[in-house]
C-alpha positions in Angstrom: 7.7 -25.1 2.5 9.0 -21.9 4.0 12.3 -20.1 3.5 13.9 -19.5 6.9 16.9 -17.6 8.1 18.4 -18.5 11.5 21.1 -16.1 12.9 23.4 -17.9 15.4 22.5 -21.0 13.4 25.6 -22.9 14.4 25.1 -22.4 18.1 23.6 -24.8 20.6 20.0 -23.7 20.1 20.4 -22.5 16.6 21.7 -25.9 15.3 18.8 -27.8 17.0 16.4 -25.3 15.4 18.0 -25.8 12.0 17.7 -29.6 12.2 14.1 -29.4 13.4 13.0 -27.1 10.5 14.9 -29.2 8.0 13.1 -32.2 9.2 9.8 -30.3 8.5 11.0 -29.9 4.9 11.7 -26.2 5.1 14.5 -24.4 3.3 17.0 -23.2 6.0 19.9 -20.8 5.9 22.1 -20.7 9.0 24.1 -17.6 9.6 26.9 -17.5 12.2 30.2 -15.7 12.8 31.5 -18.9 14.6 32.6 -17.0 17.7 30.7 -19.5 19.9 28.9 -21.4 17.1 30.5 -24.7 15.9 30.1 -26.2 12.4 30.2 -29.7 14.0 26.8 -28.9 15.4 25.5 -28.8 11.8 27.3 -31.9 10.6 24.2 -34.0 10.2 22.5 -31.6 7.8 25.4 -29.8 6.1 24.9 -31.7 2.9 21.1 -31.5 2.9 19.8 -29.9 -0.3 17.5 -27.6 1.7 20.3 -26.3 3.9 22.9 -23.7 3.5 25.5 -22.1 5.9 26.7 -18.5 5.6 29.6 -17.2 7.8 28.6 -13.6 8.6 28.4 -11.3 11.7 25.1 -9.7 12.5 27.0 -6.6 13.6 27.5 -5.9 9.9 24.6 -5.3 7.4 23.4 -8.3 5.5 24.9 -8.3 2.0 22.8 -11.0 0.4 19.2 -11.1 -0.8 16.5 -13.8 -0.5 12.8 -13.9 0.0 12.7 -15.2 3.6 9.3 -16.0 5.1 10.7 -16.2 8.7 13.8 -15.0 10.5 14.9 -16.4 13.9 17.4 -14.0 15.6 19.4 -16.2 17.9 22.8 -14.6 17.4 24.6 -13.7 20.7 27.0 -15.4 23.1 24.9 -16.8 25.9 27.5 -18.1 28.2 29.1 -15.8 30.8 32.6 -17.1 29.9 32.1 -15.9 26.3 30.2 -12.6 26.8 32.4 -11.5 29.7 35.5 -12.1 27.5 34.1 -9.8 24.8 31.6 -7.5 26.4 31.6 -4.7 23.8 31.2 -7.2 21.0 28.3 -8.8 22.9 26.5 -5.5 23.3 27.0 -4.8 19.6 25.6 -8.2 18.7 22.5 -7.5 20.6 21.9 -3.9 19.6 23.4 -3.6 16.1 22.4 -7.1 15.3 18.8 -6.3 16.2 18.8 -3.3 13.8 20.3 -5.3 11.0 18.0 -8.2 11.4 14.9 -6.0 11.5 16.1 -4.0 8.5 16.5 -7.2 6.6 13.1 -8.5 7.8 11.5 -5.3 6.4 13.2 -5.8 3.1 11.9 -9.3 2.9 8.6 -8.7 4.6 9.5 -11.5 7.0 8.0 -12.5 10.3 10.9 -12.2 12.7 11.5 -13.7 16.2 13.9 -12.3 18.8 15.4 -14.8 21.2 15.6 -12.8 24.4 16.6 -14.2 27.8 15.5 -14.7 31.4 18.7 -12.7 32.2 16.6 -9.5 31.6 15.0 -10.2 35.0 18.5 -10.0 36.6 18.6 -11.1 40.3 14.8 -11.1 40.6 12.8 -9.8 43.5 9.6 -11.5 42.1 9.4 -15.2 42.0 8.5 -16.9 39.7 9.1 -14.3 37.1 6.1 -13.2 34.9 6.6 -11.3 31.7 5.1 -8.2 33.4 8.1 -8.0 35.8 10.6 -5.3 34.8 13.5 -7.0 36.5 16.4 -6.2 38.9 19.4 -5.8 36.6 22.8 -4.2 37.5 23.3 -1.9 34.5 27.2 -1.7 34.9 28.1 -5.2 36.3 30.1 -7.9 34.7 27.0 -9.5 33.3 25.4 -6.3 32.1 26.7 -6.5 28.5 24.4 -9.5 28.0 21.5 -8.5 30.3 21.2 -4.9 29.1 22.0 -5.8 25.5 19.0 -8.2 25.4 16.8 -5.6 27.1 17.8 -3.1 24.5 17.1 -5.6 21.7 13.6 -6.1 23.0 13.0 -2.4 23.1 14.3 -2.0 19.5 12.0 -4.8 18.3 8.9 -3.3 19.9 9.8 0.2 18.7 10.1 -1.1 15.1 6.8 -2.9 15.5 5.0 0.3 16.7 6.5 2.4 13.9 6.3 0.0 10.9 3.9 -2.8 12.1 6.5 -5.4 11.2 5.3 -8.8 12.4 7.6 -9.5 15.4 7.8 -12.2 18.1 9.8 -12.0 21.3 10.5 -14.9 23.6 12.5 -15.0 26.9 14.5 -18.2 27.1 15.3 -19.7 30.5 18.1 -22.1 31.2 18.2 -24.8 28.5 20.3 -27.9 28.3 20.8 -31.0 26.1 23.1 -32.6 23.5 25.4 -30.4 21.5 26.0 -28.0 24.3 29.6 -26.7 24.0 31.6 -28.6 26.6 33.8 -25.5 27.1 31.2 -22.8 27.5 31.1 -23.0 31.3 27.4 -23.7 31.8 26.5 -25.5 34.9 24.9 -28.6 33.4 27.8 -29.3 31.0 30.4 -28.4 33.6 29.0 -30.8 36.2 28.5 -33.7 33.7 32.1 -33.4 32.3 33.6 -33.1 35.7 31.6 -36.1 36.9 32.4 -38.3 33.9 36.1 -37.5 34.4 35.9 -38.2 38.2 37.2 -34.6 38.8 36.0 -32.3 41.6 32.5 -30.9 40.8 32.7 -27.1 41.3 29.9 -25.3 42.9 29.9 -21.5 43.1 28.5 -20.1 46.3 26.7 -22.3 48.7 24.8 -24.2 46.1 21.5 -23.1 47.5 20.7 -20.9 44.5 17.9 -22.3 42.4 17.4 -22.8 38.6 14.9 -24.5 36.3 16.3 -26.3 33.3 14.4 -26.9 30.1 15.4 -29.7 27.7 16.3 -28.3 24.3 13.7 -30.3 22.3 10.9 -28.6 24.4 12.5 -25.2 23.9 12.7 -25.6 20.1 9.0 -26.6 20.0 8.3 -23.4 21.9 10.3 -21.3 19.4 8.4 -22.8 16.5 5.1 -22.4 18.2 5.8 -18.8 18.9 6.8 -18.1 15.3 3.5 -19.8 14.1 1.3 -18.1 16.7 -1.4 -15.6 15.8 0.0 -12.3 14.5 -1.5 -10.6 17.6 0.8 -12.6 19.8 3.9 -10.4 20.0 5.3 -11.4 23.4 7.4 -11.3 25.3 6.7 -14.8 26.3 8.7 -16.9 28.8 9.9 -20.3 27.6 11.3 -22.7 30.2 10.2 -25.1 32.8 8.7 -24.7 36.3 10.7 -27.6 37.8 13.0 -25.8 40.1 15.9 -27.2 42.3 19.1 -26.0 43.8 22.5 -26.2 42.2 23.6 -28.5 44.9 20.8 -30.9 44.1 21.8 -30.8 40.4 25.4 -31.7 41.3 24.4 -34.6 43.5 22.0 -35.9 40.8 24.7 -35.8 38.1 27.2 -37.6 40.4 24.6 -40.2 41.2 23.6 -40.9 37.6 27.1 -41.1 36.3 28.2 -43.2 39.3 31.1 -40.8 39.6 33.8 -40.6 42.3 33.8 -36.9 42.2 33.8 -34.7 45.3 32.0 -31.4 45.7 34.2 -28.3 46.1 32.9 -24.7 46.7 34.2 -21.5 45.3 33.0 -17.8 45.6 29.8 -16.9 43.8 30.4 -14.6 40.8 29.0 -11.1 40.9 25.3 -10.6 40.1 24.6 -14.3 39.9 20.8 -14.7 40.4 19.7 -16.5 43.6 16.4 -17.7 42.0 15.3 -18.3 38.5 11.9 -19.9 37.4 9.5 -18.7 34.8 5.8 -18.1 35.1 4.5 -20.0 32.0 0.9 -18.9 32.1 1.3 -16.8 28.8 3.0 -19.7 27.0 0.2 -22.1 28.0 -2.6 -19.7 27.0 -1.2 -18.1 23.9 0.9 -20.9 22.5 -0.7 -24.0 24.0 2.8 -24.9 24.9 4.4 -26.5 27.9 7.5 -28.6 28.5 7.1 -32.3 28.1 10.5 -33.9 28.8 11.2 -34.6 32.5 14.5 -33.4 33.8 15.7 -36.9 34.6 15.1 -38.1 31.0 16.6 -35.0 29.5 19.6 -35.3 31.8 20.2 -39.0 30.8 20.2 -38.0 27.1 22.6 -35.1 27.8 25.0 -37.3 29.9 25.0 -39.9 27.1 26.0 -37.2 24.6 28.9 -36.0 26.8 29.9 -39.5 27.6 30.5 -40.1 23.9 32.7 -37.0 23.8 34.7 -37.8 26.9 35.3 -41.5 25.8 36.2 -40.7 22.2 
């Protein structure tokens, strides 16, 4: 049994990770400031004897002590709606949060994993994106608080490793979907599903020809845990996602078909710096972690639609 701290533990990914680790009989503390995290995500484990929730912002130093074996740093708004609303706070979460998490990991002699993002590749000129690609990021655009914040956090993690040999892990998470996504966070999968279930117009930004690859949350969580438990020499960064790529227009049509919706497609201007292509090269994940996604997009989408149908109908 390990003692594990998860920052951002009430968020979409964090809550799934908490539940998975509780099911493996670990002691888990979820830390979250509840800006985008939701306590309802943790409802099924809140009374579990091996679980505890702490409301705290990683932008402030940690004022508690415990002997943690592992720390997963997932704290940061990941939806453009949220991080563009509070860009300075988002940058502080990535940068100050990284420093505070790493200082705490040093105090506890913990292995620590940084959840980075495919957004560090920006609007890529290399496709698919390998970890060796340095990216094409606008450093002062409307998305830069998140993109550059995560790039800075990676740099901080590797600098701390080089100076102190702290056991770090860095993963770059590509688009993830599944139950317990926040219905109001503006992500394309949840947006399309809710609009379709309500028979409202399904909103596509741009011409819909931009591509994405969507990884089901269960696969992503397996990847995070595999990375944490990998050999100490495996530092990363390592991409986690899926290679199944399709256009946003194809996604919208698939959602409308599965939900048997009467929705119509409407098109609006593409937001600034929105990537035209996004798909990971998963070679390193397969070789270093023996990991690959297993849930097909159709099966994952059905589970996600069932979840949101329950919300819409309740």
